[in-house]
N, C-alpha and C positions, 0 to 999 in steps of 0.2 A: 690615406689619400695623400698624394703628393702636393707640395706647395708649387706655386708658379715657378719659383727659382729651380726647384728640383725637376719640374717638367721640362724646362728649357735645357737643363743639363742633360737629361735623358735624350731629348731630341737631338742635341748636338752629338752625343755619343752614337745614336743611331745613324746620324748623317755621316759621321766619319768612318763607320764600319760598313755601311750599306749604300750610301748615296753619293760617294765620291767627294765628300767634303774634305778638303786638303788642309785648310788653315782657318783657325779661329784666333783672332788677335785683337789687341787693344791695350789700353793702360791698365795694368794689374790683372789682366785677363788670365794669364798663365799662373804657374806655381810661384809662390806658395798661396797667394790670396784666392785665386780663382774667381776674380770679378768682385766689384764692390758689393754686389748683392749675392755673391757666391754662385752665380748662375753658370759658371764655366769650370767649376771645380772638377778635377779628375779627367777632363777632356784631353786626350792624348795629343791632339794636334794644336793645342792652344799655346800661345806664346805672348810675351810682354813687349810692348812698344814704348818708346819715349812718350812724354806728355806732349803730343803733337797731333791734333785732330786733322790737320790738312795732310800730314804724312800718312795717317791711318787711312783716310779716304783715298788718297793717291795710290797707296799700296794695294788697296782693295781693287781699284780700277785696273791697275797693272796686272794683278793676278787673274782677274776675270777676263781681261783682253787676251791673256795667254791661254785661256780656255779652261782654267781650273776653277773649282767652286770654293768660295770663302765666305766666312762670316766675320765682319769687322764690327767692333763695338766702340761707340763713343760713350764714355763713362756716364755722362749725364747729358740729356738733350740740350741743357742750358749752354753747352759748349760746342754745339754743332753749327751754330750760326756763321762761324767764320769759314765754313766749308761750302756755303751755298752755291758759289760759282762752280765748284767741283761736282756737287750733286746735280746741278743743271746740266753739266757736260755729260755726266754718266747717263742721265735720262735722255740726252740727245743722241747718244752714240749709235744706237741701232738704227734710228731714223736717218741720221746724217750719213751713215755708211750704206744706205739702201739695203739694210738687212744683212750685210756681210759680217758685222761684228756684234755679237751678243755679249752682254755683261751679266753672267750668272753670279751676282754678288748680293749678299745680304748685309745691310747696315742695321745693327741692333742697338737701341738706346733706350734708357729708362726715361719716362715722361711724366709730367704732371706734379701736382702738389699732394698733400696728405701725409707727408713725413716730417713736417715742420722744417723744411729745408731752406727757408728764407729766400732771399732774392736770387741767389746763384744756383739753387738746386730745386726749383719748383716750377720751371717753365713747362708749358705744353708745347707740342710741335705738330699736332695733327692738322691744323688749318694751314700752317706753313707748308707742310708736306704735301697737302692736297694740290698745291699749285705747281709741284714739280712734275711737269709732263714727262712721260716715259717711265715713271716709277710706279710700282704697286706699293700700297701702304696698308698695313694690317695692324690691328690693336686688339689683343685678346682680353677677355674679362675673366676667364677661368683657366686653371692649369691644363685641362684637356684641350681647350682651344689653343693655348700657347703651344702645346706639343704638336697638334695637327697643323696649325698655321705655319709653324717654323719648318716642319718637314716640307710643306708645299713651297715655302719660300726658298729653301735650299735647292730644290730641283728646278725651280723656275729659271728660264733662260734670261729673264729680265731682272734689272735691279729691283730689290724689294727692301722697303723700310719696315723693320719689325719694331713697333713701338710698345714697350712693356711698361705698364703702369707701376710707378715706384711703390705706391701704397698697397699693391696686391702681391708683391713678390714673396711675402711670407704667409699669404692666405692660402689655406688648403681648399681644394675643390671638393665637390660631392660626387664626382665621377672618376673612375679609375683610369689611369693611363694603361693601355693594353700591355700586359706583361709585368706591371709593377707588383711587388708583393703587397698583400692585403694589410699586413701589419706595418703601421707607420714607423715604429721603432726599428724594425728590420730594415726598412728602406733607408732610414737615417744612418744605421750602422754600415750600410753598403756604400753609400755615395756621399755622405757628409764628411768632410775632412775634420779630423780632431783639432781641438784647440791646442796650441803649443807647437811642438816639433812635428813638421809634416814631411821631413826629408825622405822618409821611407814609405810614406802612405801612398797607396794606389786604390782607386775606386774598384769595387766589385760590382760590376754593372748587372742589373737584372736583365732578363731576356725580353726587352721591350720590343714591341711589334710595330709594323707599318700602320699608320693612321693619318691619312691625309685629309685635311679640311680644305675644300676648294677656296681659293682666294676670290673674293667677289660674291660670296654667298652669305647672306644674313641668317640669323636664327631668331625665331619667335620664342621668347623665354616665358611669356605669360600670354595666354589667349584671352581676348576680351572683345567687347562690342561697342563700348561707349566712347573711349578715347584711345588714340595711339600715342605711345611715347617711344622715341627712338634715341638710343644712346650707344655708348661703347666704353670699354675700359672700366675703371673703378666706379664711374657714375651709373653704369648699367646695373651694378649690384644695388645701388641706392634706389634706382627706379623699380627694381624687382621688389624691394622691401616696401616701398610706398604702395605699389600695386597690390601687394598682399594685404597691407593694412586697409586699403580702401575696399578690397574684396570682402573683408570681414564685416564691412558696413553695407554690403549689398551692391557695390559698384563693380563695373567690369572694365578693366584697363588692359589693353594689349601692349606688351613690351617687346620691342625689337632690338636685338643686339646686332649692330652693324658688322662687327668683326673686321670688315674691310672698309677702310676709308675710301680707297680707290683701287680697283673699280668697285663701285658700291652697287648694292642689290636694289635697284629702283623698283623692280617688279614686285618684290615682297613688300616694300614700303607702300607702293601705290595701291596694291590690293587691300592693305590694312586701312589706309586712309579712306579709300572708297567705302569700306565697310563701316568705319566709325564716324567719318565726317569731321573728326577733330584730331589735331596732332600737336605734340610738343616735342621739340628737339632739344636734347640736353648734352652739353659737353663743357669742359673746363677751360678751353682755350679762350682768349680774349674776344669780347663780343663784336668788335668792329672787324669787318671782313672775315667773319667766322665761317667755318665750313657748314655749320648748321644753317646759316643764312642762305647758302646756295641750295640746300635741300628744301628750305622753306620757300625760296623763290620758285623752285621747280614744282612744288606742291601747288602754289598759287597759279602758276602759269598753265599747268596741265589739268588741275582738278578744281578750278575755281568754283564751278557751278555745283560741285558735289560737297564742298566744304560747308559745314553748319556753324562754324565759328572761325575767327581769325587764327591762323597758325601761329605758334609761339616758339621762340628760341630762348632758352635759358643757358647762359654762358658766363664765363669769367668776366670780371670787370676790366675795362680798358685801362690798365695801370702799367707802369714801367716794370713792376716786379711785385713780389708777394713778401709781406713782412714776416719776421720770425715769430712774433707773438701769435698764439693760437687765435685770438680775436681778429687779428689782421688777416691771417690766412683764411679763416672761415668767412670773413666779409668779402674776400676777393674771388672765391670760386663757389659754384653752386653747392648748397647744402640740402640735406634731406627735407627740411621743413619748406624750403623754397620749391622743391619739386612737388611736394604735397599741395602747397598753396596754388601753384599754377594748374595742377590737375583738378583741384576742387573748383577753381574758377571756370575751367573749361566744362566741367560737368554741369555747372550751374547755368551756362549759357544756353538759351533756348532759341532756336532759329525762328 
């Protein structure tokens, strides 16, 4: 099974050979490194830029305005904040030109904690991104979702933010990418660059196939009837683990993977909350003006009389950054035991 980094790599290769993807670029994105998480190794149309986030976003906007498809990478989401005015302009362009100018650009950036990255490599960006009108925003939790969502992002005529969780880049999935070899060692030998001299190395790409995951469609990863928990990215996997643990005790937790931050699949969420009457929203962005708060507000606003307990949001602490020490990071973003505690409290609430 492929890791998320390998899945992204294969999606970019499929994009450049089948979907008209012309440029993949960013700091250290091209040879020899192939991205800080190796997610662009071997991609033929990849190239390196200076350390200049505003230049990267500006270049992506120019390429897209000229009608070509591109994927630009900001090496860490922590360094995307100085491009916010450009991101806003990119989101405004189709609307401001009355539909005359589309921007078929993807901005890909690693997000979140979980790698002990300290204050400059642990930021989340999903709540910030949700405020960028005109953008579509996706966050995969599995390699297969990363593959399918990235293909959909590449062909979309709108600007798309592809938020890849840092802590999941080396995690293998349990579903095959269509066309990938079954043997993990064989896949590594084909598309993982060797350590050391890479001057003559070229990837031997497997014959991966088309697999589009619609942007805006959530996925139910665990079916249940007592409580709904809604998450995305790396915390989705923690929610699955807690749901499985509680299921062994006879409880029934429904877990929904958002996959798309915007547009989001409200109908799937609404149907689940109507069924269970209880809901917990989990993500690691900071808790003040958190995207989960918006979903919580909508649940209260539309489903108030069907709720059997107050909706809850479990999010990161409202801090300027995350400390390097493991205890500081664990105290700053939601942990598995906190998800379990919130779910047990919701289970115990009787209307």
